C-alpha positions as CSV (number, residue, x, y, z in Angstrom):
1,X,-29.1,-20.3,-59.3
2,X,-31.7,-17.5,-59.3
3,X,-33.6,-16.7,-56.2
4,X,-37.3,-17.4,-56.5
5,X,-39.8,-14.5,-56.0
6,X,-40.6,-16.0,-52.6
7,X,-36.9,-16.1,-51.6
8,X,-36.4,-12.5,-52.8
9,X,-39.3,-11.4,-50.7
10,X,-37.9,-13.2,-47.6
11,X,-34.5,-11.7,-48.2
12,X,-35.9,-8.2,-48.4
13,X,-37.9,-8.8,-45.2
14,X,-34.9,-10.1,-43.3
15,X,-32.1,-8.0,-44.7
16,X,-31.3,-4.8,-43.0
17,X,-28.9,-3.1,-45.4
18,X,-28.3,0.5,-44.5
19,X,-28.6,3.1,-47.3
20,X,-25.1,4.4,-46.5
21,X,-22.2,2.5,-48.0
22,X,-19.5,1.7,-45.3
23,X,-16.8,2.2,-48.0
24,X,-17.7,5.5,-49.8
25,X,-20.5,6.9,-47.7
26,X,-22.9,7.0,-50.7
27,X,-26.6,7.1,-49.8
28,X,-27.6,5.4,-53.0
29,X,-29.7,2.3,-52.5
30,X,-27.6,-0.9,-52.7
31,X,-28.3,-3.3,-55.6
32,X,-29.4,-6.7,-54.5
33,X,-28.5,-9.3,-57.1
34,X,-31.1,-12.0,-58.0
35,X,-28.7,-14.9,-57.9
36,X,-27.6,-17.2,-55.1
37,X,-23.8,-17.7,-54.8
38,X,-21.7,-20.3,-53.0
39,X,-18.5,-19.8,-51.1
40,X,-16.6,-23.1,-51.0
41,X,-13.8,-24.2,-48.8
42,X,-11.5,-26.9,-50.1
43,X,-8.9,-28.8,-48.1
44,X,-5.3,-27.8,-49.1
45,X,-2.4,-30.0,-48.5
46,X,0.9,-31.0,-50.2
47,X,0.7,-27.8,-52.3
48,X,-2.5,-28.8,-54.0
49,X,-6.3,-28.7,-53.4
50,X,-7.9,-31.9,-52.4
51,X,-11.0,-31.9,-54.7
52,X,-13.4,-34.6,-53.5
53,X,-12.2,-34.3,-50.0
54,X,-13.9,-32.5,-47.1
55,X,-15.6,-29.4,-48.5
56,X,-17.8,-26.7,-46.8
57,X,-20.3,-24.5,-48.7
58,X,-22.0,-21.3,-47.7
59,X,-24.9,-20.0,-49.7
60,X,-25.1,-16.2,-49.8
61,X,-26.8,-13.2,-51.4
62,X,-24.9,-10.2,-52.8
63,X,-25.6,-6.5,-52.4
64,X,-23.4,-4.0,-54.3
65,X,-23.0,-0.2,-53.8
66,X,-23.8,1.3,-57.2
67,X,-21.3,4.1,-56.7
68,X,-18.0,2.4,-55.6
69,X,-18.8,-1.3,-56.2
70,X,-18.4,-2.3,-52.5
71,X,-19.7,-5.9,-52.2
72,X,-21.6,-7.1,-49.2
73,X,-22.3,-10.8,-48.7
74,X,-25.2,-12.2,-46.6
75,X,-25.7,-15.8,-45.5
76,X,-29.0,-17.1,-46.9
77,X,-29.4,-19.7,-44.1
78,X,-29.0,-17.2,-41.3
79,X,-31.6,-14.9,-43.0
80,X,-33.9,-18.0,-43.3
81,X,-34.2,-17.6,-47.0
82,X,-33.2,-21.2,-47.8
């Protein structure tokens, strides 16, 4: 799902991404993707995933270093974007 213009504005206001990549030291501005993503946590038992069982989801935004591809994830709820 794409972030709305209002959500992108809130994200940029609340996000404090340094312009130095922690992986490669690049000072290039990180790219902030326009999409929302979800991390999901499934219950695993008896050597299989229990789809339909308890599941947790975490909505996040993605920033990528344009030089090395390092990916940084930011919780949209903590940043009060959603």
